[in-house]
C-alpha positions in Angstrom: 8.8 -18.1 27.4 12.5 -18.2 27.2 14.5 -16.0 24.8 15.5 -19.2 22.9 11.8 -20.1 22.5 11.2 -16.6 21.2 13.8 -17.0 18.5 12.4 -20.4 17.4 8.8 -19.0 17.3 9.9 -15.9 15.4 11.7 -18.0 12.8 8.7 -20.2 12.2 6.3 -17.3 11.9 8.8 -15.3 9.8 8.7 -17.9 7.1 4.9 -17.8 7.0 4.9 -14.0 6.7 7.3 -14.1 3.8 5.4 -16.8 2.0 2.2 -14.8 2.4 3.5 -11.3 1.4 6.9 -11.7 -0.2 9.9 -9.5 0.3 10.2 -6.2 -1.7 13.0 -6.8 -4.1 15.4 -3.8 -3.8 18.9 -4.7 -2.5 19.9 -1.1 -1.9 16.8 -0.2 0.0 17.0 -3.5 2.0 20.7 -2.7 2.9 19.7 0.8 4.0 16.9 -0.5 6.3 19.1 -3.1 7.8 21.9 -0.6 8.4 19.6 1.9 10.0 17.8 -0.8 12.0 21.0 -2.4 13.3 22.4 1.0 14.2 19.3 1.7 16.3 19.5 -1.8 17.9 23.1 -1.0 19.0 21.6 1.8 21.1 19.1 -0.6 22.8 19.3 -2.9 25.8 19.7 -5.8 23.3 22.6 -4.4 21.4 24.2 -7.9 21.0 21.1 -9.6 19.7 20.6 -10.3 16.0 17.5 -8.6 14.6 16.0 -9.3 11.2 14.5 -6.4 9.3 12.2 -7.1 6.4 10.4 -4.9 3.8 7.1 -6.6 2.9 5.9 -6.1 -0.6 2.5 -4.6 0.2 0.9 -1.1 -0.1 -0.6 -1.4 3.4 0.9 1.1 5.8 2.1 -0.8 8.8 5.0 -2.0 10.9 5.1 -4.8 13.5 7.5 -7.1 15.4 7.5 -10.8 16.2 9.2 -12.6 19.1 12.9 -13.1 18.5 13.7 -9.7 17.0 11.8 -10.0 13.6 10.7 -6.5 12.5 8.6 -5.8 9.5 8.1 -2.6 7.6 5.7 -2.4 4.7 6.4 -0.8 1.3 3.4 1.4 2.0 4.8 2.7 5.2 8.1 3.6 3.5 6.2 5.6 0.9 4.5 7.6 3.6 7.6 8.4 5.7 9.0 11.8 4.8 12.5 11.6 6.3 15.0 9.3 8.0 14.1 10.4 11.5 10.5 9.4 11.0 11.6 5.9 9.8 14.0 5.7 12.7 11.1 6.5 15.1 9.0 3.6 13.6 11.8 1.1 13.8 12.8 2.3 17.3 9.2 1.8 18.4 9.2 -1.8 17.2 12.6 -2.5 18.7 11.1 -1.2 22.0 8.3 -3.8 21.7 10.9 -6.5 21.3 13.2 -5.3 24.1 10.2 -5.0 26.5 9.1 -8.4 25.4 5.7 -7.2 24.4 5.5 -9.4 21.3 6.4 -12.4 23.4 3.7 -11.7 25.9 1.2 -11.1 23.1 2.2 -14.5 21.6 1.7 -16.2 24.9 -1.8 -14.7 25.2 -2.8 -15.8 21.7 -1.0 -19.1 21.4 -4.3 -20.9 21.7 -5.7 -19.2 18.6 -2.4 -19.1 16.6 -0.6 -15.8 16.3 0.0 -16.1 12.6 -3.8 -16.3 12.0 -4.2 -13.0 14.0 -1.5 -11.5 11.7 -2.8 -12.8 8.4 -6.5 -12.9 9.0 -7.1 -9.7 7.3 -10.4 -9.8 5.3 -11.8 -7.1 7.6 -15.3 -5.6 7.6 -15.2 -3.5 4.5 -12.7 -5.6 2.4 -11.6 -2.5 0.5 -7.8 -3.0 0.4 -5.4 -5.2 -1.4 -5.6 -7.3 -4.5 -7.7 -9.0 -7.1 -6.3 -12.5 -7.1 -3.5 -12.3 -4.6 -3.3 -13.2 -1.0 -4.6 -11.2 1.9 -6.0 -7.7 2.3 -4.1 -6.3 5.2 -2.0 -6.9 8.2 -3.9 -7.4 11.4 -2.4 -8.0 14.8 -3.9 -7.9 18.2 -3.4 -4.4 19.5 -0.9 -3.7 22.3 -2.2 -2.3 25.5 -1.9 1.5 26.1 0.7 0.8 28.7 2.8 -1.3 26.3 2.4 1.3 23.5 3.6 4.1 25.9 6.5 2.0 27.1 7.6 1.3 23.5 7.3 5.1 22.8 9.6 5.9 25.8 12.1 3.3 24.7 12.0 4.6 21.1 12.7 8.1 22.4 15.7 6.8 24.3 17.1 5.0 21.2 16.5 7.9 18.9 18.2 10.3 21.3 21.2 8.0 21.6 21.4 7.7 17.8 21.1 11.4 17.3 17.8 11.6 15.4 15.2 14.3 15.8 12.8 12.8 18.3 9.9 15.1 17.4 9.6 13.4 14.1 8.2 10.3 15.7 5.2 12.4 16.8 5.1 14.1 13.4 4.7 10.7 11.7 1.9 9.6 14.0 0.1 12.9 13.1 0.8 12.1 9.5 -0.8 8.7 9.9 -3.9 10.3 11.2 -4.0 12.6 8.2 -3.6 9.5 6.0 -6.6 7.9 7.7 -8.7 11.0 7.3 -7.8 11.3 3.6 -8.9 7.7 3.1 -12.2 8.4 4.8 -12.8 11.4 2.6 -11.9 9.6 -0.6 -14.2 6.7 0.2 -16.9 8.8 1.7 -17.2 6.5 4.7 -16.9 6.9 8.4 -15.0 3.8 9.4 -11.6 3.2 7.7 -8.9 3.5 10.3 -5.4 2.8 8.9 -3.8 -0.5 9.6 -1.1 1.2 11.7 -3.6 3.0 13.9 -5.6 -0.2 14.4 -2.5 -2.1 15.6 -1.0 0.8 17.5 -4.0 2.3 19.3 -4.7 5.6 21.1 -2.6 7.5 18.7 -4.2 10.9 19.2 -3.4 10.9 22.9 0.0 9.3 22.3 1.0 12.0 19.8 0.5 14.7 22.4 2.3 12.8 25.1 5.2 11.9 22.7 5.5 15.5 21.7 5.6 16.7 25.3 8.2 14.1 26.2 10.3 14.6 23.1 10.5 18.3 23.7 12.0 17.6 27.1 15.0 15.9 25.4 17.7 18.3 24.6 19.5 17.5 21.3 22.3 19.4 19.5 21.8 19.4 15.8 19.6 16.3 15.6 19.5 14.2 12.4 16.5 14.8 10.1 17.9 13.0 7.1 15.2 14.1 4.5 17.4 14.3 1.4 19.1 10.9 1.9 15.8 9.2 2.7 14.1 10.6 -0.4 17.0 9.4 -2.5 16.6 5.9 -1.1 12.8 5.6 -1.9 13.1 7.2 -5.3 11.7 4.5 -7.6 9.8 2.7 -4.8 6.6 0.9 -6.2 3.5 2.8 -5.0 0.3 0.9 -4.5 -0.3 -2.6 -5.7 2.3 -4.7 -7.6 2.3 -6.8 -10.8 1.0 -9.9 -9.1 -2.0 -8.1 -7.7 -2.9 -5.8 -10.6 -2.8 -2.0 -10.3 -4.4 1.2 -11.5 -2.7 3.5 -13.9 -4.7 6.8 -13.5 -7.7 5.9 -15.7 -7.0 2.2 -16.4 -6.7 -1.1 -14.5 -3.9 -3.4 -15.5 -3.2 -7.0 -14.4 0.1 -8.2 -16.0 -0.1 -11.7 -14.6 -3.5 -12.2 -16.3 -2.3 -10.2 -19.3 -5.4 -8.0 -19.3 -6.4 -4.3 -19.0 -9.5 -2.2 -19.2 -10.4 1.5 -18.9 -12.1 3.0 -15.8 -15.3 4.9 -15.9 -15.1 8.6 -15.1 -16.6 9.9 -11.9 -16.2 6.4 -10.3 -13.6 5.6 -7.7 -12.2 2.1 -8.0 -10.8 -0.2 -5.3 -8.6 -3.2 -5.8 -10.0 -5.8 -3.3 -9.0 -9.4 -2.8 -11.6 -10.9 -5.1 -12.9 -8.1 -7.3 -12.5 -4.6 -8.5 -15.2 -2.3 -7.1 -16.1 1.1 -8.6 -18.3 3.5 -6.6 -19.7 7.0 -7.3 -21.6 9.6 -5.3 -25.0 8.5 -6.7 -25.1 5.0 -5.3 -24.2 3.4 -8.6 -21.6 0.6 -8.5 -19.5 -1.3 -10.9 -18.0 -4.7 -10.1 -15.4 -6.7 -12.1 -14.3 -10.2 -11.2 -13.1 -13.5 -12.7 -14.5 -16.9 -12.8 -13.5 -20.3 -14.2 -16.2 -22.3 -15.9 -16.7 -25.2 -18.4 -19.2 -23.2 -20.4 -18.1 -23.0 -24.0 -19.3 -19.5 -24.9 -19.9 -16.1 -23.4 -23.7 -16.3 -24.1 -24.1 -19.6 -22.4 -22.2 -18.3 -19.4 -24.3 -15.1 -19.3 -27.5 -17.1 -19.3 -26.2 -19.3 -16.5 -25.0 -16.3 -14.5 -28.4 -14.6 -14.9 -30.3 -17.7 -13.9 -28.1 -18.1 -10.8 -28.6 -14.5 -9.9 -32.4 -14.8 -10.5 -32.5 -12.0 -13.1 -33.7 -11.8 -16.7 -31.5 -10.5 -19.5 -32.5 -8.7 -22.6 -31.1 -6.7 -25.5 -27.8 -8.5 -25.5 -25.1 -7.7 -28.0 -22.0 -9.9 -28.8 -18.8 -9.6 -30.8 -15.3 -11.2 -31.0 -12.0 -9.4 -30.8 -8.5 -11.0 -30.5 -8.8 -14.0 -28.3 -11.9 -12.7 -26.5 -15.6 -13.2 -27.1 -17.7 -10.3 -25.7 -21.3 -9.9 -24.7 -23.3 -7.1 -23.1 -26.9 -7.3 -21.9 -29.5 -5.4 -20.0 -31.1 -6.7 -16.8 -32.8 -5.6 -13.6 -33.7 -6.7 -10.1 -36.3 -5.2 -7.7 -34.2 -2.3 -6.6 -31.9 -1.4 -9.5 -31.3 -1.6 -13.2 -28.4 -3.7 -14.2 -26.0 -4.0 -17.1 -24.0 -7.3 -17.4 -20.8 -7.9 -19.4 -19.1 -11.2 -20.0 -15.8 -11.8 -21.7 -14.7 -15.4 -22.6 -11.0 -15.9 -22.9 -10.7 -18.5 -25.7 -7.2 -19.5 -24.6 -8.5 -21.0 -21.3 -11.6 -21.4 -19.1 -11.7 -17.9 -17.7 -14.7 -15.7 -17.9 -14.3 -12.0 -17.0 -17.5 -10.4 -15.6 -18.6 -6.8 -15.4 -21.8 -5.7 -13.7 -23.2 -2.1 -13.4 -26.0 -1.5 -10.9 -27.8 1.9 -11.0 -31.1 3.4 -10.0 -31.2 5.2 -13.4 -31.4 2.8 -16.3 -29.4 4.6 -19.0 -27.2 7.1 -17.2 -24.0 5.1 -17.3 -24.9 2.7 -20.2 -22.4 4.3 -22.7 -19.6 4.4 -20.1 -20.2 0.8 -19.1 -20.1 -0.2 -22.8 -16.9 1.7 -23.2 -15.3 -0.1 -20.3 -16.2 -3.6 -21.5 -15.2 -2.8 -25.1 -11.9 -1.5 -23.8 -11.0 -4.8 -22.2 -8.1 -6.2 -24.1 -5.1 -8.5 -24.0 -1.6 -6.9 -23.2 2.0 -7.8 -23.2 2.7 -8.9 -19.6 6.0 -7.2 -19.6 5.0 -3.8 -21.0 3.1 -2.3 -18.0 4.9 -1.6 -14.8 3.3 -0.4 -11.5 3.4 3.2 -10.6 6.5 4.3 -8.7 7.5 7.2 -6.5 9.6 9.8 -8.2 11.4 12.6 -6.3 11.2 15.9 -8.1 12.3 19.5 -7.3 9.7 22.2 -6.9 10.2 24.9 -9.6 9.4 28.5 -9.7 6.7 28.0 -12.3 3.3 29.2 -10.8 1.5 26.2 -12.4 4.1 23.7 -11.3 1.9 22.0 -8.6 -1.1 21.9 -11.0 1.0 20.3 -13.7 2.4 17.8 -11.2 -1.1 16.9 -10.0 -2.3 16.5 -13.6 0.6 14.1 -14.3 0.4 12.1 -11.1 -0.5 8.5 -11.7 -3.5 8.2 -9.4 -7.2 8.2 -9.9 -8.6 11.7 -10.2 -10.6 11.5 -7.0 -7.7 10.6 -4.8 -4.8 12.3 -6.5 -4.7 15.6 -4.6 -5.5 14.1 -1.2 -2.8 11.4 -1.5 -0.3 13.9 -2.9 -0.9 16.2 0.1 -0.5 13.3 2.6 2.6 11.6 1.2 4.4 15.0 1.2 3.0 16.1 4.6 1.7 19.3 3.1 -1.3 19.9 5.3 -1.4 23.6 6.2 2.0 24.0 4.5 3.3 25.6 1.3 6.0 24.0 -0.8 9.1 26.1 -1.3 11.0 26.5 -4.6 13.9 24.1 -4.7 12.3 21.7 -2.2 12.2 18.0 -3.1 8.8 16.3 -3.1 7.3 12.9 -3.9 5.1 12.3 -6.9 3.8 9.1 -8.5 4.6 8.3 -12.1 4.2 5.4 -14.4 7.0 4.1 -16.6 6.5 1.6 -19.4 9.0 -0.8 -20.7 10.2 1.6 -23.3 11.0 4.4 -20.9 14.4 5.3 -19.6 13.3 5.1 -16.0 15.0 1.8 -15.2 18.3 3.1 -16.5 17.8 6.4 -14.7 16.9 4.6 -11.4 20.0 2.4 -11.7 22.2 5.5 -12.3 20.6 7.3 -9.3 21.1 4.3 -7.0 24.7 3.9 -8.2 25.4 7.5 -7.5 23.9 7.2 -4.0 26.0 4.1 -3.2 29.1 5.8 -4.5 28.4 8.9 -2.4 28.0 6.7 0.7 31.3 4.9 0.0 33.1 8.2 -0.5 31.8 9.5 2.8 32.9 6.3 4.5 36.4 6.6 2.8 36.7 10.2 4.0 35.6 9.2 7.5 38.2 6.5 7.7 40.9 8.7 6.2 
């Protein structure tokens, strides 16, 4: 296709991508990405072409390019990057795909099946990512060929070298992505959960070695790492799911749009999937929470209908009313497992919230399940905010890392693994005075918003001062 056709197609698909995922609302971070991206474009073979850089509001870790110079970075990828050179490597790689016209060739190959469906058709085999009632679960693109990936890597090395960035960081980030994928496998206790970036950019293990070998051949004098400035830019970045999708706050699930929250059961690891919340433990017990609309007028009538539909019998049910909710808990069983059912009727509308616990042992989690259902309550939609990245400085206190992990706003099962990965601490020790990422929650009454504004203001002022001095 012609370059004009590429631009038209890119614009059409760009609007669909934005409608599906939304743009992450942060003007300072957006300006930073565009400034860095355009600087790298200026070192490419398409230095006069207009590129469009977009941060997608999703926790998925990925980056991709569409025909016409449309490049996308996810919020999840920005959280994983550890310095500016790593981000420059990702952006340069995607610019390489555009300049080599890989995305246009891929579109030509998939035009019969519609490229946008290949990008957005993301309810993959395990359905263990993304949101409760939001849009799609991940970003899926047809993989580039190994030749195309290698060519994009070579171009990225060229652009990074011209821009003065430390090229070895591109390889470091690919290794970090593999550590991220391994951490997810360990947390979920499953064998198949490759990261979205590794799915769409294949053969990473071999590529890492080849990129390292090639990058070491490039001689650079005082290459740019840019760790401090990068960490300043992502300080305050939302981590995980957003308010539209619902999110976890350590030991609680919160869905501001629905105006609900409930506590999580200990020793279970919970996932926020497109249609339900799924909790799993190491003993094959499972908890599922979801939402249905129905014309039934009470929790008991819905429970009976649900049990009949599921071909199970209920017994020993207990009901009560609190705020605008009507609650009921009942025992049940099927051929394989014992079940506990919980139904909550929202009197303000036609919503029924459903909990189900399945376990081989009948009473082992009964009290925990009851605690979870009883803890379901209505909340002020504006009070709870999603967890955010906060940049802190390592102190000399021997218990500093332990205290940091205790405070980190992640589920207990994943806290240490994710902390290690986002800070690239595998086989490394943190040094006193070093800056690291942690994940905190700030409610409406906290001073975080003011502090974040002040931090961003100081960063912008510092950049303007440097520009003034350079011009002077």
